[in-house]
Each structure stands twice: as C-alpha cells, then as structure tokens.
C-alpha positions in Angstrom: 106.6 -43.4 80.1 104.9 -45.1 82.9 105.5 -48.7 82.3 108.9 -48.5 80.2 110.9 -50.6 82.8 110.0 -53.0 85.5 111.4 -50.5 88.3 108.9 -47.9 86.5 106.0 -50.1 87.0 107.0 -51.0 90.5 106.8 -47.1 91.4 103.4 -46.9 89.6 101.8 -49.6 91.6 103.8 -48.2 94.7 102.4 -44.7 94.3 98.7 -46.0 93.2 98.6 -48.0 96.3 99.7 -44.8 98.7 97.3 -42.5 96.6 94.3 -45.2 97.0 95.2 -45.7 100.9 95.0 -42.2 101.8 92.1 -41.7 99.0 89.8 -44.3 99.8 88.9 -43.5 103.5 88.5 -39.6 102.5 86.3 -40.9 99.4 83.9 -42.7 101.9 83.8 -40.1 104.1 83.0 -37.3 101.5 80.3 -40.0 100.2 78.9 -40.1 103.7 78.6 -36.3 103.7 77.2 -35.8 100.6 74.8 -38.7 101.3 73.4 -36.8 103.9 72.3 -34.4 101.5 71.1 -37.2 99.5 68.7 -38.4 102.5 68.0 -34.6 103.3 66.5 -34.3 99.4 64.6 -37.7 99.3 62.9 -37.2 102.8 62.1 -33.7 101.8 60.9 -34.9 98.4 58.4 -37.1 100.3 56.8 -34.3 101.9 56.1 -32.5 98.7 57.5 -30.0 96.0 57.5 -27.0 98.5 59.7 -28.6 101.2 61.9 -30.1 98.3 62.2 -26.6 97.1 62.9 -25.1 100.6 65.8 -27.7 101.3 67.0 -27.0 98.0 67.2 -23.0 98.6 68.4 -23.6 102.4 71.0 -26.0 101.3 72.2 -24.2 98.4 73.1 -21.3 100.7 74.4 -23.4 103.4 76.7 -25.4 101.1 78.1 -22.2 99.8 79.0 -20.9 102.7 80.3 -24.1 104.3 82.4 -24.9 101.3 83.7 -21.5 101.1 85.1 -21.0 104.3 86.3 -24.6 104.8 88.6 -23.5 101.8 90.4 -21.0 104.1 91.1 -24.2 106.5 92.2 -26.4 104.1 95.2 -24.4 103.8 96.2 -26.5 106.9 96.2 -29.5 104.6 99.3 -28.5 102.3 101.0 -26.4 105.2 101.2 -29.7 107.5 102.1 -31.8 104.8 105.0 -29.7 104.0 106.3 -29.9 107.4 105.9 -33.7 107.4 107.8 -34.0 104.0 110.5 -31.7 105.6 110.5 -33.9 108.8 109.4 -31.0 110.9 107.1 -32.8 113.2 107.8 -30.5 116.3 106.3 -27.9 114.3 103.1 -29.4 113.5 101.2 -28.7 117.0 101.7 -25.1 116.8 100.6 -25.0 113.1 97.4 -26.9 113.9 96.6 -25.1 117.1 96.6 -21.7 115.1 94.5 -23.5 112.1 92.0 -24.2 115.0 91.8 -20.6 115.6 91.1 -19.7 112.2 88.4 -22.5 111.9 86.4 -20.9 115.0 86.7 -17.7 113.4 85.7 -18.7 110.2 82.8 -20.9 111.9 81.4 -17.7 113.5 81.5 -15.8 110.3 79.6 -18.5 108.6 76.7 -18.4 111.3 76.5 -14.6 110.8 76.1 -14.9 106.9 73.7 -17.7 107.1 71.5 -15.8 109.7 71.4 -13.0 107.3 70.6 -15.1 104.5 67.6 -16.5 106.3 66.3 -13.1 106.7 66.8 -12.5 103.1 65.1 -15.7 101.9 62.2 -14.7 104.1 61.7 -11.0 102.8 63.7 -10.6 99.8 63.2 -13.5 97.4 59.5 -13.1 97.0 59.0 -16.9 97.3 55.8 -18.7 98.4 55.5 -18.2 102.0 55.3 -22.0 102.7 58.6 -22.3 101.2 60.3 -19.1 102.3 59.5 -19.9 105.9 60.9 -23.6 105.6 64.0 -22.3 103.9 64.6 -19.9 106.9 64.1 -22.6 109.6 66.5 -24.5 107.6 69.4 -22.1 107.6 68.9 -21.0 111.2 69.3 -24.7 112.1 72.3 -25.4 110.0 74.1 -21.9 111.0 74.4 -22.8 114.7 76.5 -25.7 113.6 78.4 -23.8 111.4 81.4 -23.4 114.0 81.7 -27.0 114.7 81.4 -27.8 111.2 84.8 -25.8 110.4 86.6 -26.9 113.3 86.0 -30.3 112.1 87.3 -29.4 108.7 90.5 -28.2 110.6 90.7 -31.6 112.3 90.1 -33.2 109.0 92.9 -31.2 107.1 95.2 -32.2 110.1 94.4 -35.8 110.2 94.7 -36.3 106.4 98.0 -34.5 106.1 99.5 -36.8 108.6 98.3 -39.9 107.1 95.4 -40.6 109.3 92.3 -40.8 106.9 90.7 -43.8 108.5 88.8 -41.8 111.9 87.5 -39.2 109.2 85.9 -42.0 107.3 84.4 -43.9 110.3 82.9 -40.4 111.8 81.4 -39.8 108.4 79.6 -43.0 108.4 78.5 -42.8 111.8 77.4 -39.0 111.2 75.3 -40.4 108.1 73.4 -42.8 110.3 72.6 -40.2 112.8 71.2 -37.9 110.3 68.7 -40.4 109.3 66.6 -40.7 112.6 67.2 -37.0 113.6 65.3 -36.0 110.3 62.4 -38.2 111.0 62.3 -36.7 114.1 62.4 -33.4 113.4 60.8 -33.4 110.2 57.9 -35.4 110.8 57.4 -34.1 114.6 58.4 -37.3 116.8 59.1 -37.9 120.3 56.8 -34.8 121.3 58.5 -32.8 119.0 56.6 -30.2 116.5 56.8 -31.1 113.0 59.3 -28.8 111.1 58.9 -29.9 107.7 61.8 -29.0 105.5 63.3 -26.8 108.3 63.9 -29.8 110.4 66.6 -31.1 108.0 68.4 -28.0 108.9 68.4 -28.6 112.4 69.6 -32.1 112.2 72.4 -30.9 109.9 73.4 -28.7 112.8 73.3 -31.3 115.3 75.3 -33.7 112.8 77.9 -30.8 112.6 78.5 -31.0 116.6 78.6 -34.4 116.8 81.3 -35.0 114.0 83.5 -32.1 115.7 83.5 -33.6 119.0 84.1 -36.9 118.0 87.1 -36.1 116.1 88.5 -33.9 118.3 88.3 -36.8 121.0 89.9 -39.2 118.4 93.0 -36.9 117.5 93.3 -36.0 121.3 93.4 -39.8 122.6 94.6 -41.9 119.7 98.8 -42.7 119.8 99.1 -41.8 116.1 98.7 -38.5 117.2 100.5 -37.8 120.0 104.3 -37.2 118.3 102.7 -34.0 117.1 101.8 -32.6 120.8 98.7 -30.6 119.5 97.1 -30.6 122.9 99.9 -30.3 125.0 100.1 -26.6 125.4 97.7 -23.6 124.9 98.5 -20.9 121.9 96.7 -17.6 121.4 96.5 -16.3 118.0 99.7 -15.5 116.1 99.4 -12.7 113.3 102.6 -14.3 111.4 101.0 -17.8 111.4 97.4 -16.3 110.9 98.7 -14.3 107.8 100.4 -17.5 106.3 97.0 -19.7 106.6 95.0 -16.8 105.4 97.7 -16.3 102.4 97.2 -19.7 101.1 93.7 -20.4 102.4 91.7 -17.3 101.1 92.6 -18.2 97.1 91.6 -21.8 98.2 88.1 -20.2 99.7 87.5 -18.0 96.5 88.3 -20.8 94.1 85.7 -23.2 96.0 83.3 -20.3 96.4 83.3 -19.5 92.6 82.7 -23.1 91.7 80.1 -23.9 94.0 78.4 -20.6 93.8 78.1 -21.4 90.3 76.0 -24.5 90.7 74.2 -23.2 93.7 73.2 -20.0 92.5 71.4 -21.5 89.8 68.7 -22.5 92.1 68.1 -19.2 93.5 68.4 -17.7 89.9 65.6 -20.0 88.7 63.6 -19.7 91.8 60.9 -17.6 89.9 60.6 -20.5 87.2 58.5 -22.6 90.0 59.2 -25.0 92.8 59.4 -27.9 90.3 62.1 -26.7 88.2 64.1 -25.8 91.4 63.3 -29.4 92.6 64.7 -30.9 89.3 67.9 -28.7 89.6 68.4 -29.8 93.2 68.2 -33.3 92.1 70.9 -33.2 89.7 72.8 -31.0 92.0 72.6 -33.9 94.7 73.5 -36.6 92.7 76.4 -35.1 91.0 77.9 -34.1 94.0 77.9 -37.4 95.2 80.0 -38.3 92.1 82.1 -35.3 92.4 83.4 -36.6 95.9 85.3 -39.2 94.0 87.6 -36.7 92.1 87.6 -34.4 95.4 89.2 -37.1 97.3 91.6 -37.8 94.9 92.6 -34.3 95.0 92.7 -34.1 98.5 94.8 -37.2 98.8 97.2 -36.0 95.9 97.6 -32.4 97.7 99.2 -34.8 100.6 101.2 -36.9 98.5 102.5 -34.0 96.5 103.0 -31.7 99.6 105.2 -34.5 101.1 107.4 -34.7 98.1 107.4 -30.9 97.8 108.4 -30.3 101.5 111.2 -33.1 100.9 112.5 -31.2 98.1 111.7 -34.0 95.7 110.3 -32.2 92.8 110.3 -35.6 90.5 108.4 -37.5 92.9 105.7 -34.6 92.9 105.3 -34.4 89.4 105.1 -38.2 89.3 102.6 -38.4 92.0 100.3 -36.0 90.1 100.5 -37.8 86.9 99.4 -40.9 88.9 96.5 -39.0 90.2 95.2 -37.7 86.8 95.4 -41.0 85.4 93.4 -42.4 88.1 91.1 -39.7 88.0 90.2 -40.2 84.5 89.4 -43.7 84.6 87.2 -43.1 87.3 85.5 -40.5 85.5 84.8 -42.3 82.3 83.0 -44.9 84.3 81.2 -42.2 86.3 80.0 -40.7 83.0 78.7 -44.2 81.6 76.9 -44.8 84.7 75.1 -41.3 84.8 74.1 -41.4 81.2 72.8 -45.0 81.4 70.7 -44.8 84.9 69.7 -41.1 84.7 65.9 -42.0 84.6 66.2 -44.5 87.7 68.3 -41.8 89.5 65.8 -39.1 89.1 62.8 -41.5 90.2 64.9 -42.0 93.5 64.3 -38.4 94.6 60.9 -37.5 93.6 57.4 -39.3 93.1 56.1 -36.0 90.6 56.5 -37.1 87.0 57.6 -33.6 85.9 60.3 -33.4 88.2 61.4 -36.7 87.3 61.2 -36.1 83.7 63.0 -32.5 83.9 65.7 -34.0 86.2 66.7 -37.0 84.0 67.2 -34.6 81.0 69.4 -32.4 83.1 71.3 -35.6 84.2 72.6 -35.9 80.5 74.8 -33.0 80.9 76.5 -34.4 84.3 77.2 -37.5 82.1 79.1 -35.3 79.6 81.1 -32.9 82.2 82.1 -36.0 84.5 86.0 -36.4 82.9 86.6 -32.5 82.8 85.3 -32.1 86.5 87.6 -34.8 87.7 90.6 -33.3 86.0 90.2 -29.8 86.9 89.6 -31.1 90.6 92.4 -33.3 90.7 94.8 -30.7 88.9 93.5 -28.2 91.7 94.6 -30.6 94.4 98.1 -31.1 93.3 98.7 -27.5 92.7 97.9 -27.2 96.3 100.5 -29.5 97.2 102.9 -27.1 95.4 101.0 -24.2 97.4 99.9 -22.8 94.2 96.5 -21.2 94.9 96.1 -17.6 93.5 96.2 -18.5 89.7 93.9 -21.4 90.1 91.6 -19.0 91.7 91.8 -16.7 88.8 91.2 -19.5 86.1 87.9 -20.6 88.6 86.8 -17.2 88.6 86.9 -16.8 84.8 85.7 -20.0 84.1 82.9 -20.5 86.6 81.3 -16.9 86.6 82.5 -15.7 83.3 81.2 -18.6 81.7 79.1 -20.7 84.0 77.1 -17.8 85.3 77.6 -15.0 82.9 76.5 -17.5 79.7 74.1 -19.1 81.9 72.1 -16.4 82.6 72.0 -15.2 78.9 71.1 -18.6 77.6 68.8 -19.4 80.8 67.2 -16.3 81.5 67.2 -13.7 78.7 64.9 -13.6 75.4 66.5 -13.9 72.0 67.2 -16.1 69.3 69.6 -18.8 68.8 71.4 -20.7 65.8 69.4 -23.5 64.7 66.2 -22.0 65.2 66.3 -22.3 68.9 64.9 -19.5 71.3 65.9 -18.1 74.5 65.4 -18.4 77.5 66.3 -22.1 77.7 65.7 -22.3 81.7 67.5 -24.8 83.7 68.9 -26.2 80.2 70.7 -22.9 79.5 72.5 -22.9 82.8 73.6 -26.3 82.5 74.8 -26.2 78.9 77.2 -23.0 80.1 78.1 -24.9 83.5 79.5 -27.8 81.2 81.3 -25.3 79.1 83.0 -23.6 82.0 84.2 -26.9 83.5 85.7 -27.8 80.2 87.5 -24.7 80.2 89.1 -24.9 83.9 90.1 -28.3 83.0 92.0 -27.3 80.1 93.8 -24.3 82.0 94.6 -25.8 85.3 96.1 -29.2 83.3 98.1 -26.6 81.5 99.1 -24.7 84.6 100.1 -28.1 86.9 102.2 -29.1 83.7 104.1 -26.0 83.3 104.7 -25.7 86.9 105.6 -29.2 87.6 108.3 -29.2 84.8 109.6 -26.0 85.8 110.4 -27.3 89.3 112.3 -30.3 87.9 116.2 -30.0 88.7 118.0 -29.2 85.7 120.2 -31.7 84.2 124.1 -31.2 84.5 126.0 -30.3 81.5 128.1 -33.3 80.1 131.8 -32.7 80.8 
C-alpha cells in the first residue's frame, strides 16, 4: 500500500514532487498550445458561423496530420530517457540528431498531405463556397509551418527527456501571446494586409510554428544544461539502423495518436452536411475538451520520462511505482475536471459564440465530455507509462479497436443512419450519437490499457528468491 509506512509515504511524496516538477511546465506548455486553438475558435466565431465552420474543418485536418506525425517524433522521448537512465549520456547527441532528420521528413510529408487536403476540401466536400475557400486557405497557411512544427516536437521530446521542461513552457506561452496579434492582423486585414477571414488563422498558426521551432532550437543550442549531450557539436547524415529504431517505436505511437484524434476530428467532417451550426457546436466542444485533455496528456508525457529513466536503469520496481503515482494523480485531476465541465457547460459554450442555437447545442454536448473525463485521463496516462516501457504496438491495437470500431463505427450508425432505438428513440441522432459512441470508446480504451499496464509492469518485477 502507498501509505503503509513512513518510508513509503516519503517515497510517494518524492515521486509526486518529481513527476509534477516535470509535468507542470509541460502542462502549461500544452495548455498554451491548445489555448491557441481556443483563440482561433473564439476570434473566428466573432466573424460568423461560416468562418467558425471553416476554422473547424481546417483545424480538424491540421490537428489530425500534426498529432499523427508528432507521434513518430515522440519516440525520441523514451529512447533518450532510457539512455539517461542507463547513464549513456554520450549517446544522446547522436540519437537526437537522427530524431531531427526524422522530424524534418515527417514535416515535409505533413505539408504535402495538408496541401492535398486543401484541394479536397475545396472541390470534394460539397461545402458552401465561402466555407470551402476559407478552409482551404487555412490549410495552405498552416501547411507551410508543418516542417517547423515537427522539428519543434523533436526538440520538445529531447528537452523533456533530459528533465528540461521549463523552456518548452516559456516558448509556448510566448507563442500563444504572438498568435493573438497575428490572428487579428491576418483575419481582419490590418497593417495594409488583405482581410483573410478564417483563413488568416491558418497563416498565423504557420508563422507561430516557425517561431516556436527557431526559439527552442536556439535555447537547446546555447543553454549550459544541454552542453553535456553534444547535440550540435557534429553533423550526422541519416543512419538506416537509427531511423528504423525510431520508426519501430514511433509508427505505432503515431497510429495510436491518429486513430484517437481522427475519431474526434472526423466527426466534424462527417457531420458537415448537417450544417455550419452543428459543425460549429461540435468544434466548441472539441476545443474546450482539448484544453482539459492537455492535463492528463502532460502527466502521461512526464510519466513516460520517469518510467523510461527507471527502466533504463533496470529498476522495474520504481517503474511500476512511478506508474501508480501517475495514475492516482490523473484520477484526482480528472474528477475535478468532470465537475467543472458539468457545472460550467453553459458559460463555456457562451464564450465561443453569440449564436443562441450554437451555444445551446454545444452546452448539451459538453455533458458527454463531463462523463468521460476520468476514463480519458486513465487511458492517456496509462499510454504514457507504457511508452516508458517501450511498449507501443499493443496500445496502438487497443486504440484502433476502441476509437475506430466503437467511436467511429458505432458513431456513424447512431449519428447518421436511420432506424429505431430502444426506448422509443429514433436514429439518426446527429452529433449526439457520435458523442455517445466516443464516450463508450474512451471507456473501453481505459479498461484495456490499464489491464495491459498492470500485466506488463508486474511481469517485469524481479522474482523473489526462494527461501533456503
């Protein structure tokens, strides 16, 4: 038990402090990043439902591409953490250089995918012309910043793995502050520039990506805390074995990220034909729940480092203990978040839009978000702990079954197809059907990932020696 003795209580306090010291700066950075989306949504909402719908569709595609590809680069986090735990500091520089090549390749791929998606939005989605044009413009602007965004994610993984989370926090806060005037200038046409409307938000996002990448690169290049790892002291071309090792760990993470985020962002595309107001209401809920999601995600990222350090040192008892502390912290935070969402759902919806019908639908959808907060926190933190063990393939399968099989499959059946339901209900349920299915998918993922973490962490514990 955690509190069975004074020494045990001291260990709990020490690990809680270490985990929070790493997680809180990451959390603030993640909240700042998501708050950028909040600013985009609120500012576009003031331009009208068409602009808000365009930003909803454009950001749904951009976020899906960015988060998916960042999963590949996230492999750098446990890889470096294991090297630190094993005391292999001289190998960190080479690992990071290889990770930067991977990030650059992923960024260029992301640019191509988003530009192609912009063409599809303009010609293949049968949207209202104003919405289609603004959404394509959003994607073009954001696409040009994608290489910088993925390089930033590689440097983010490196910095957090070596215990330096403060620069990530500082740069993210500055980027958030920069995004506001850039949005204003580009969306409303200030300083002699044309008014781009919702598309201006995408161009502001691309510029902020470049700022963040250059700022973090400068920080890790010149600050003394990073000098021992000698990342910048030599030049390495991509190395086949190193790239395969990153991809072996990173591709399952990317697929996990993709199936999870696509289960949410695809809903915006699937319900697009239901009208701009329905899409806008869904976007409000996605944006606000993304803010809350940054808390368990940050705990999961920090836990991946803490578990990775312990596993790298061969201390599987500490790795299991660290995982337990992270889950308890996540549970406490999630319960508080659930009560907050449920109690303030009307006020939250009112911050995003002045359209009464959008506010009413968004407030009702936020009730689903209140229900799944605990399960979402548990599955996110368990995934982070499993990455610390370098276990990514089975979590990817769990996410695929849960989010695509239940979240999207059941969501399409409930939300778009016609037919009767028990209790006299009738399909389609529209956005409500999708959110009911997403809630069930998160619960299933949490149950399976917690069971996997429990099994794998116990399996690696040293066997007690038989008594003589």
